[in-house]
C-alpha positions as CSV (number, residue, x, y, z in Angstrom):
1,M,74.9,99.9,105.3
2,E,75.8,97.0,107.4
3,L,72.6,95.2,106.5
4,L,73.5,95.8,102.9
5,K,76.7,94.1,103.3
6,R,75.2,91.3,105.0
7,L,72.7,90.7,102.2
8,L,75.5,91.0,99.4
9,F,77.8,88.8,101.0
10,P,76.0,85.3,100.4
11,V,74.8,86.6,97.0
12,I,78.5,87.2,96.0
13,M,79.7,83.9,97.4
14,V,77.0,82.1,95.3
15,L,78.0,84.0,92.3
16,L,81.7,83.0,92.5
17,A,80.8,79.5,93.3
18,I,78.8,79.2,90.1
19,G,81.7,81.1,88.2
20,F,84.3,78.7,89.5
21,W,82.2,75.6,88.6
22,S,81.8,77.0,84.9
23,S,85.2,78.4,84.4
24,P,88.6,77.3,85.7
25,Q,90.1,80.4,84.2
26,L,87.6,82.6,86.5
27,Q,89.0,80.7,89.4
28,Q,92.6,81.9,88.6
29,I,91.4,85.4,88.1
30,A,89.5,85.5,91.5
31,A,92.4,84.0,93.2
32,G,94.5,86.7,91.7
33,V,92.4,89.5,93.0
34,A,92.2,87.7,96.5
35,I,95.8,87.4,96.6
36,F,96.1,90.9,95.5
37,L,93.7,92.3,98.1
38,F,95.6,90.2,100.8
39,G,98.8,91.9,99.6
40,M,97.3,95.3,100.1
41,L,96.2,94.4,103.8
42,S,99.8,93.3,104.6
43,L,101.2,96.3,103.0
44,E,99.0,98.6,105.0
45,R,99.7,96.8,108.1
46,G,103.4,96.9,107.6
47,F,103.2,100.8,107.3
48,Q,101.0,101.0,110.2
49,S,103.5,99.4,112.3
50,F,105.7,102.4,112.0
51,S,102.8,104.7,113.1
52,G,103.4,107.0,115.9
53,G,106.7,108.1,114.5
54,L,107.9,109.6,111.1
55,M,104.8,109.3,109.3
56,E,102.7,111.5,111.9
57,Q,105.5,114.1,112.2
58,L,105.6,114.4,108.4
59,L,101.8,114.7,108.4
60,Q,101.7,117.5,110.9
61,R,104.6,119.3,109.5
62,F,104.1,119.3,105.8
63,T,100.4,120.1,105.7
64,R,100.5,123.9,106.8
65,T,99.8,125.0,103.4
66,T,97.6,123.8,100.5
67,P,100.5,123.0,98.1
68,R,102.5,121.2,100.8
69,A,99.4,119.2,101.7
70,L,98.8,118.1,98.2
71,S,102.4,117.1,97.8
72,F,102.3,115.0,101.0
73,G,99.3,113.2,99.8
74,V,100.7,112.5,96.4
75,I,104.2,111.5,97.7
76,S,102.9,109.3,100.6
77,T,100.4,107.4,98.5
78,T,103.0,106.9,95.7
79,L,105.3,105.3,98.4
80,M,102.9,103.3,100.2
81,Q,100.5,102.6,97.3
82,S,97.5,102.9,99.8
83,S,95.3,105.8,99.6
84,S,93.0,104.2,102.2
85,L,95.9,104.4,104.7
86,V,96.8,108.0,104.0
87,S,92.9,108.6,104.4
88,V,92.8,107.0,107.8
89,L,95.7,108.8,109.0
90,T,94.2,112.1,107.8
91,I,90.8,111.5,109.2
92,S,92.4,110.6,112.7
93,F,94.6,113.7,112.6
94,L,91.8,115.8,111.7
95,S,89.4,114.2,114.3
96,A,92.2,115.0,116.8
97,G,92.6,118.7,115.8
98,L,96.2,118.2,114.7
99,I,95.4,119.5,111.3
100,N,92.7,121.7,109.9
101,L,90.1,120.9,107.4
102,M,91.8,122.7,104.6
103,A,94.8,120.6,105.1
104,G,93.0,117.4,105.3
105,L,91.1,118.1,102.0
106,G,94.6,119.0,100.5
107,V,96.0,115.6,101.7
108,I,92.8,113.7,100.3
109,F,93.1,115.3,96.8
110,G,96.9,114.8,96.7
111,A,96.4,111.1,97.6
112,N,93.9,110.7,94.9
113,L,96.4,112.0,92.4
114,G,99.1,109.6,94.2
115,T,97.0,106.5,93.3
116,T,97.7,106.9,89.6
117,T,101.2,106.1,90.0
118,G,100.3,102.5,90.6
119,A,98.7,102.2,87.3
120,W,102.0,103.5,85.6
121,L,104.0,100.9,87.4
122,I,101.7,98.1,86.5
123,A,101.2,99.1,82.9
124,G,104.7,99.9,82.3
125,F,106.4,96.9,84.0
126,G,104.0,94.7,85.6
127,L,102.4,93.3,82.5
128,S,105.5,92.8,80.6
129,I,107.8,90.9,83.0
130,N,107.5,87.7,85.1
131,L,106.2,89.2,88.5
132,A,106.0,85.6,89.9
133,Q,109.7,85.4,90.0
134,L,110.0,88.7,91.7
135,A,107.2,87.8,94.2
136,M,108.9,84.5,95.3
137,P,112.0,85.9,97.2
138,M,110.0,88.8,98.5
139,L,107.5,86.3,100.3
140,V,110.3,84.2,101.7
141,F,112.2,87.2,103.2
142,G,109.0,88.7,104.2
143,V,107.6,85.8,106.0
144,M,111.0,85.1,107.7
145,L,111.0,88.8,109.1
146,L,107.3,88.5,110.2
147,F,108.4,86.1,112.8
148,Q,110.9,88.3,114.4
149,P,110.0,89.8,117.7
150,N,111.5,93.2,116.7
151,Q,108.5,95.4,115.7
152,T,110.6,97.3,113.0
153,R,111.8,94.0,111.5
154,A,108.1,92.6,111.6
155,G,106.9,95.7,109.8
156,I,109.5,95.3,107.1
157,G,108.4,91.8,106.8
158,H,104.8,92.7,106.4
159,I,105.7,95.3,103.6
160,L,107.9,92.7,101.9
161,A,105.2,90.0,102.0
162,G,102.5,92.5,100.9
163,I,104.5,93.5,97.8
164,G,105.1,89.7,97.0
165,F,101.5,89.1,97.1
166,L,100.6,92.0,95.0
167,F,102.9,90.8,92.4
168,M,101.7,87.3,92.6
169,G,98.2,88.4,92.5
170,I,98.8,90.5,89.3
171,D,100.5,87.5,87.8
172,Y,97.6,85.2,88.5
173,M,95.1,87.8,87.0
174,K,97.3,88.4,84.0
175,E,97.5,84.5,83.2
176,G,93.8,84.0,83.9
177,F,92.8,86.6,81.5
178,A,95.4,85.3,78.9
179,T,93.9,81.8,78.9
180,L,90.3,82.8,79.1
181,Q,88.5,82.2,75.9
182,S,85.0,82.7,76.8
183,G,82.5,83.5,79.5
184,L,83.9,86.8,80.6
185,D,84.7,88.8,77.4
186,L,83.1,91.9,78.3
187,S,84.1,93.4,75.0
188,S,81.3,91.6,73.5
189,I,78.5,93.2,75.5
190,S,79.6,96.7,75.2
191,P,76.5,98.7,73.9
192,G,78.9,101.5,72.6
193,G,78.1,105.3,73.1
194,F,77.5,107.2,76.2
195,T,75.4,104.2,77.5
196,S,78.5,101.9,77.5
197,L,80.6,104.6,79.4
198,L,77.6,104.7,82.3
199,L,77.2,101.0,82.2
200,Y,81.1,100.4,82.8
201,T,81.3,103.3,85.4
202,L,78.7,101.4,87.3
203,F,80.8,98.3,86.9
204,G,83.9,99.9,88.0
205,A,82.0,101.6,91.1
206,V,80.3,98.3,92.2
207,A,83.7,96.2,91.9
208,T,85.5,98.8,94.1
209,V,82.8,98.7,96.6
210,V,82.9,95.0,96.8
211,M,86.5,94.7,96.8
212,Q,87.0,97.7,98.9
213,S,90.0,98.7,96.8
214,S,90.2,100.9,93.7
215,H,93.7,99.6,93.3
216,A,92.4,96.1,92.6
217,T,89.8,97.2,90.3
218,L,92.3,99.2,88.3
219,V,94.7,96.4,88.1
220,L,91.7,94.0,87.1
221,T,91.0,96.4,84.4
222,L,94.5,96.7,83.3
223,T,94.9,93.0,82.9
224,A,91.7,92.5,81.2
225,L,92.6,95.3,78.9
226,A,96.0,93.8,78.1
227,A,94.2,90.3,77.1
228,G,91.7,92.0,75.1
229,H,88.6,91.3,77.1
230,V,87.9,94.9,77.6
231,Q,87.6,97.5,74.9
232,Y,89.9,100.9,75.5
233,M,87.0,103.2,76.0
234,D,85.2,100.9,78.3
235,A,88.5,100.5,80.4
236,L,88.4,104.2,80.8
237,A,85.1,104.2,82.1
238,L,85.9,101.4,84.5
239,A,88.7,103.6,85.7
240,V,86.4,106.6,86.5
241,G,84.0,104.1,88.1
242,A,86.8,102.7,90.4
243,N,87.4,106.4,91.5
244,I,83.7,106.9,92.4
245,G,83.6,103.6,94.3
246,T,86.2,104.7,96.6
247,T,83.7,107.3,98.1
248,V,81.8,104.4,99.7
249,T,84.9,103.3,101.4
250,A,85.6,107.0,102.7
251,I,82.0,107.3,104.0
252,L,82.3,104.0,105.8
253,G,85.6,105.1,107.4
254,A,84.0,108.4,108.6
255,L,81.1,106.7,110.4
256,S,83.4,106.4,113.5
257,A,84.7,109.9,113.1
258,N,83.8,113.1,114.7
259,V,82.3,116.2,113.0
260,A,85.6,116.9,111.5
261,G,86.1,113.6,110.0
262,K,82.7,113.6,108.5
263,R,83.3,116.9,106.9
264,L,86.5,115.4,105.2
265,A,84.6,112.3,104.0
266,L,81.9,114.6,102.4
267,G,84.6,116.6,100.8
268,H,86.3,113.4,99.4
269,L,82.9,112.4,98.1
270,L,82.3,115.7,96.3
271,F,85.8,115.5,94.8
272,N,85.4,112.0,93.2
273,L,81.7,112.8,92.1
274,V,82.7,116.0,90.4
275,T,85.9,114.4,89.0
276,G,83.9,111.5,87.7
277,A,81.3,113.6,86.2
278,V,83.6,115.8,84.4
279,A,85.5,113.0,83.1
280,L,82.3,111.2,81.7
281,V,81.0,114.5,80.3
282,F,84.3,115.4,78.6
283,M,85.4,111.9,77.8
284,P,85.9,112.6,74.1
285,V,88.1,115.6,74.9
286,L,89.9,113.7,77.6
287,S,90.5,110.8,75.2
288,W,91.9,113.2,72.6
289,L,94.2,114.7,75.2
290,V,95.3,111.2,76.0
291,N,96.3,110.6,72.3
292,E,98.1,113.8,71.9
293,S,100.0,113.5,75.2
294,A,100.8,109.8,74.6
295,G,102.5,111.0,71.3
296,L,104.6,113.5,73.1
297,L,105.6,110.9,75.7
298,G,106.5,108.4,73.0
299,I,103.7,106.0,74.0
300,S,102.6,103.8,71.0
301,A,99.2,104.3,69.7
302,D,98.3,100.7,70.3
303,N,99.6,100.7,73.9
304,Y,96.4,100.9,75.5
305,T,97.4,99.9,79.1
306,L,99.9,102.9,79.3
307,K,97.2,105.1,77.8
308,L,94.8,103.9,80.4
309,A,97.5,105.1,83.1
310,L,97.9,108.4,81.4
311,F,94.1,108.9,81.5
312,H,93.8,107.7,85.0
313,T,96.4,110.7,85.8
314,L,95.0,113.4,83.7
315,F,91.4,113.0,84.9
316,N,92.5,113.0,88.6
317,L,94.8,116.1,87.8
318,L,91.8,117.7,86.3
319,G,89.8,117.1,89.5
320,V,92.6,118.8,91.5
321,L,92.7,121.7,89.2
322,I,89.0,122.2,89.5
323,M,88.5,121.8,93.3
324,V,91.8,123.2,94.9
325,P,91.0,126.9,93.7
326,R,87.6,126.5,95.3
327,L,88.9,125.0,98.6
328,S,87.9,127.9,100.7
329,Q,84.3,127.7,99.3
330,L,84.2,123.9,99.8
331,Q,85.3,124.4,103.4
332,A,82.5,126.9,104.0
333,F,80.1,124.5,102.4
334,L,81.2,121.5,104.5
335,E,80.9,123.4,107.6
336,R,77.6,124.7,106.8
337,K,76.3,121.2,105.8
338,V,78.0,119.4,108.7
339,P,77.6,121.7,111.6
340,E,79.0,121.3,115.2
341,R,76.5,119.6,117.4
342,E,75.7,120.5,120.9
343,I,77.3,118.4,123.3
344,S,76.8,118.0,127.0
345,R,79.4,118.0,129.6
346,Q,78.7,114.3,130.0
347,Q,79.6,113.4,126.5
348,P,82.9,113.3,124.9
349,Q,83.6,115.9,122.3
350,Y,87.0,114.9,120.9
351,L,87.1,111.1,121.4
352,S,86.4,108.9,118.5
353,Q,87.2,105.4,117.0
354,A,89.1,107.1,114.0
355,A,91.5,108.8,116.7
356,L,92.7,105.2,117.8
357,E,94.2,104.6,114.5
358,T,97.3,106.4,115.4
359,P,99.1,106.9,118.7
360,Q,99.6,110.7,118.3
361,A,95.9,111.2,117.5
362,A,95.0,109.2,120.4
363,V,97.0,111.2,122.8
364,A,95.9,114.6,121.4
365,V,92.2,113.8,121.8
366,T,92.6,112.5,125.2
367,R,94.5,115.5,126.3
368,S,91.8,117.8,124.8
369,E,89.0,115.7,126.4
370,S,90.9,115.8,129.8
371,A,91.1,119.5,129.5
372,R,87.3,119.5,129.2
373,L,87.1,117.3,132.3
374,Y,89.4,119.7,134.2
375,R,87.0,122.5,133.5
376,S,83.9,120.5,134.5
377,A,85.8,119.4,137.7
378,A,86.9,123.0,138.4
379,S,83.4,124.3,138.0
380,V,81.9,121.8,140.6
381,M,84.7,122.5,143.1
382,I,84.2,126.3,142.8
383,H,80.5,126.1,143.2
384,G,80.9,123.6,146.0
385,L,83.3,126.3,147.8
386,G,80.4,128.8,147.5
387,W,81.3,131.1,144.4
388,E,79.9,131.1,141.0
389,P,82.3,129.6,138.5
390,E,81.9,132.1,135.6
391,E,82.4,134.9,138.1
392,F,85.5,133.3,139.8
393,L,87.0,132.4,136.5
394,R,87.0,136.1,135.2
395,G,89.8,136.7,137.5
396,Q,88.3,139.2,140.2
397,P,90.1,139.5,143.4
398,L,88.5,136.9,145.9
399,A,87.4,139.8,148.2
400,L,85.1,141.1,145.6
401,L,83.5,137.7,144.7
402,A,79.8,137.3,145.9
403,D,79.9,134.7,148.6
404,H,77.1,132.2,148.2
405,S,77.9,129.9,151.0
406,R,75.4,129.5,153.6
407,P,75.4,127.2,156.7
408,G,73.2,124.2,156.0
409,Q,72.6,125.2,152.4
410,R,75.6,123.4,150.5
411,S,75.6,122.4,147.0
412,D,75.3,118.6,146.4
413,I,78.7,118.0,145.0
414,Q,77.9,114.4,144.6
415,L,75.0,115.1,142.5
416,S,77.1,117.6,140.4
417,Y,79.8,115.0,139.9
418,E,77.2,112.5,138.7
419,Q,75.8,115.0,136.4
420,E,78.8,116.7,134.9
421,V,81.8,114.8,135.5
422,K,81.4,110.9,136.0
423,G,80.2,110.2,132.4
424,L,83.0,111.9,130.8
425,Y,85.7,110.6,133.0
426,S,84.4,107.1,132.4
427,A,84.5,107.6,128.6
428,I,88.0,108.9,128.8
429,V,89.2,105.9,131.0
430,S,87.7,103.4,128.5
431,F,89.2,105.3,125.5
432,I,92.6,105.2,127.2
433,S,92.2,101.4,127.8
434,S,91.5,100.9,124.2
435,A,94.3,103.2,122.9
436,R,97.1,101.7,125.2
437,E,96.5,98.2,123.3
438,K,97.8,99.8,120.4
439,T,100.6,102.1,121.6
440,S,103.9,101.8,123.2
441,G,106.9,104.0,124.0
442,R,106.3,107.7,124.8
443,A,102.7,107.7,123.4
444,D,101.8,105.0,126.0
445,E,103.6,106.9,128.8
446,Q,101.5,110.1,127.8
447,L,98.3,108.2,127.9
448,R,99.3,106.8,131.3
449,E,100.1,110.3,132.7
450,L,96.7,111.6,131.4
451,R,94.9,108.8,133.0
452,A,96.8,109.8,136.4
453,A,95.8,113.4,135.7
454,D,92.1,112.5,135.4
455,H,92.2,110.5,138.6
456,H,93.8,113.4,140.6
457,L,90.8,115.5,139.4
458,I,88.3,113.1,140.7
459,Q,90.3,113.0,143.9
460,A,90.3,116.7,144.2
461,I,86.4,116.8,143.9
462,K,86.1,114.2,146.7
463,G,88.4,116.2,148.9
464,V,86.3,119.4,148.3
465,K,83.0,117.1,149.0
466,H,84.5,116.0,152.4
467,L,85.7,119.6,153.3
468,Q,82.4,121.3,152.4
469,R,80.2,120.4,155.3
470,N,82.6,122.0,158.0
471,L,83.7,124.7,155.7
472,L,80.2,126.2,155.1
473,Q,79.3,125.7,158.9
474,Y,82.6,127.6,160.1
475,L,82.8,130.3,157.6
476,H,79.9,131.9,159.1
477,S,80.7,130.9,162.8
478,P,80.6,133.4,165.5
479,N,84.1,132.3,166.3
480,A,86.4,134.5,164.5
481,D,89.3,132.3,164.8
482,M,87.4,129.3,163.0
483,A,85.9,131.5,160.4
484,G,89.4,133.0,159.6
485,A,90.9,129.5,159.4
486,Y,88.4,128.1,157.1
487,R,88.3,131.2,155.0
488,H,92.0,130.8,154.7
489,Q,91.6,127.1,153.5
490,R,89.0,128.1,150.8
491,E,91.3,130.9,149.5
492,Q,94.2,128.4,149.5
493,I,92.4,126.1,147.1
494,A,91.2,129.2,145.1
495,S,95.0,130.3,144.8
496,V,95.7,127.1,143.3
497,L,92.9,127.2,140.9
498,R,93.8,130.6,139.8
499,A,97.5,129.7,139.3
500,I,96.4,126.7,137.1
501,E,94.2,129.1,135.0
502,D,97.3,131.4,134.5
503,V,99.5,128.4,133.6
504,R,96.9,127.5,130.9
505,Q,97.3,130.8,129.4
506,T,101.0,130.7,129.5
507,S,103.1,129.2,126.7
508,D,106.4,129.6,128.3
509,V,107.4,126.0,129.9
510,L,109.9,127.4,132.4
511,E,107.4,130.2,133.6
512,S,104.7,127.7,134.0
513,R,106.9,125.0,135.9
514,L,108.1,127.9,138.3
515,A,104.5,128.9,138.9
516,L,103.2,125.4,139.8
517,D,106.5,125.0,142.0
518,H,105.6,128.1,143.7
519,Q,102.2,126.8,144.6
520,M,103.6,123.4,145.8
521,L,105.8,125.3,148.0
522,L,103.0,127.2,149.5
523,V,101.1,124.1,150.1
524,E,103.9,122.6,151.9
525,R,104.5,125.7,154.0
526,E,100.8,125.9,154.9
527,R,101.0,122.2,155.9
528,E,103.9,123.0,158.3
529,Q,102.3,126.0,159.7
530,S,98.8,124.5,160.3
531,D,99.7,122.2,163.1
532,S,101.6,124.9,165.3
533,L,98.5,127.4,164.6
534,V,96.0,124.8,165.8
535,E,98.1,124.1,169.0
536,S,98.3,127.9,169.7
537,L,94.5,128.4,169.5
538,I,94.0,125.5,171.8
539,R,96.3,126.8,174.3
540,A,94.7,130.2,174.2
541,H,91.4,128.5,174.7
542,R,90.3,130.2,171.5
543,I,88.8,127.1,169.9
544,T,87.6,123.8,171.6
545,P,89.1,120.5,171.2
546,E,86.2,119.4,168.9
547,M,86.8,122.4,166.7
548,A,90.7,121.7,166.7
549,T,89.8,118.1,165.3
550,S,87.7,119.3,162.5
551,L,90.2,122.0,161.7
552,M,92.9,119.4,161.6
553,T,91.1,117.0,159.6
554,D,89.9,119.5,157.0
555,K,93.4,121.1,156.6
556,G,94.4,117.6,155.5
557,Y,91.5,117.7,152.8
558,T,92.6,120.9,151.8
559,Q,96.2,119.8,151.2
560,D,95.0,116.8,149.4
561,V,92.8,118.9,147.0
562,C,95.7,121.3,146.3
563,N,98.2,118.6,145.7
564,A,95.9,116.6,143.4
565,L,95.0,119.7,141.3
566,L,98.7,120.7,141.0
567,N,99.5,117.1,140.0
568,A,96.9,117.0,137.5
569,A,97.9,120.4,135.9
570,R,101.6,119.2,135.6
571,Y,100.3,116.3,133.2
572,L,97.7,118.2,131.4
573,F,99.2,121.7,130.9
574,I,103.0,121.6,131.0
575,D,105.3,120.4,128.2
576,E,103.0,118.0,126.5
577,Q,106.0,116.2,124.7
578,V,108.5,115.7,127.4
579,P,107.7,113.3,130.3
580,Q,107.5,114.9,133.7
581,A,110.4,112.8,134.9
582,E,112.6,114.3,132.4
583,T,112.8,117.7,133.8
584,P,115.7,119.7,132.6
585,E,118.4,120.6,135.3
586,N,117.7,124.2,135.2
587,L,114.3,123.7,136.4
588,Q,115.5,121.6,139.5
589,L,115.5,124.6,141.9
590,E,116.8,124.5,145.4
591,K,114.4,125.1,148.2
592,T,115.9,128.4,149.2
593,D,115.4,129.8,145.5
594,L,111.8,128.6,145.7
595,S,111.4,130.4,149.0
596,A,112.7,133.6,147.3
597,I,110.4,133.1,144.4
598,S,107.5,132.5,146.9
599,Q,108.0,135.8,148.7
600,K,108.1,137.7,145.7
601,L,105.0,136.1,144.1
602,D,103.2,136.4,147.5
603,E,103.9,140.3,147.4
604,Q,102.5,140.5,143.8
605,R,99.4,138.4,144.7
606,D,98.6,140.6,147.8
607,D,98.9,143.7,145.4
608,S,96.6,142.1,142.8
609,D,93.9,140.9,145.6
610,R,93.9,144.3,147.3
611,P,90.6,146.2,146.4
612,A,91.0,149.3,144.3
613,N,89.7,151.6,146.8
614,G,92.6,150.5,149.2
615,V,90.3,149.3,151.8
């Protein structure tokens, strides 16, 4: 596709140069198209400056049912006059898992219907009034606001300037066609019949692919139709072709998306192809329906521009009526044709360029990918401590777990880190760096917290790596005190990992915070007691000074591992929408309260870890 664009670009430039040389009117029409497209870009940039707020919240809230998703697509596209922006937002949210495929398809189908409102505005008002007079003040105020440092004002400036350029582009095209006498009179080359429909459908599709905007193709068609350079039936075919041409844009936009985004693009392609095919096959019926509806709406028989707008609405509505009742079958078809692919632990599953389009989607995919990183990191650490990860995570009491630790036969944590963690961690860090360039406020803070959480996980793996050598040696030491001390250190890390797994299954924020606070208190208490324990063992000559040195050093590693895991869990699994610094007052418990909770939870843990036979 990129090669095709490179080859077409010089050809288009040469054709435009020839056209400019042969016809001054063509220059004005082409300039009008260029100004219109620039206005579309400015309008999209203006609405994108408000991303990360109301637009994303509405998209997530109003897509829980198919009718609401359709309505959202229609209304948002009507307001923004940009189906491409709505499509980008939908693909980014779908890629992030914030909405499901059914909702995404509903939004896209609604957006197709919402694009028809632009044709009504242009046909009803844009071709009958002096748009240049309206464009001038919008451009002046828009450009003034663009230079304001405030993001909101700059966004409004982009929107005003975009509308101004749209109006000016339409006016240029209208004037160009009005003065064009020859050279681009397409009505003279219409072969008539079904061949003409196919030919002009192809024209419309190619024009939309070249300009990357069905709005521009439709405006060009409306202005040419108003000036009499295109016959009415050929203009209908051009409108169908414009819809089909948008599928190429959708496919290009999905190239950087994950499996969910590709499914949505394929669904969009099928919708436009089916709608276009039905419109072409039943063109006589639709043309009759347009004439009958025009009479009921008070549209005169010779007002072809409004009748074109009505046709554009009717055939898109027909596509919605055909496809929506079959959404379930379409979803099953898309999932079958675009299956989930097997992804290794080193490869990111959720990160995609499409998710970078909105801050909320970027945060969501980073959180999901960081959760995968946690699972890989926990597996490496559990295996390094001498247990099988799958058996450990099933929740059996530690006393019943098979102990695979053997002195001198330690697992290579560095190799496991290289094979299972490092690549994914690097991908997340790189993605966060790219995402933070486009985010600010709370979204930027969330990304910073997630990066900190991932760093804590890496530090926890390093701590277990340092601990492992002495741990595996002394767990099987003939010195019962050293064996017991190291067994206790291993169980301390296991207790933290188990607590985090419980937090991941708990939806209550207060309960989750208390569980982690309890673990934090236990880690602090172990630190306070460790020094006195080692001193008592030395005084009783039960361990040598060399053993004491190793034990104290490794207790420090154990403390670091536990703290790193708990800090990572706070950012990853608790209260995703509220910064950790904004802890409600009712969660700021006194140390005496935590001690009481600690004692109670210790008793519960002892009961759960006791073997069923009471031994």
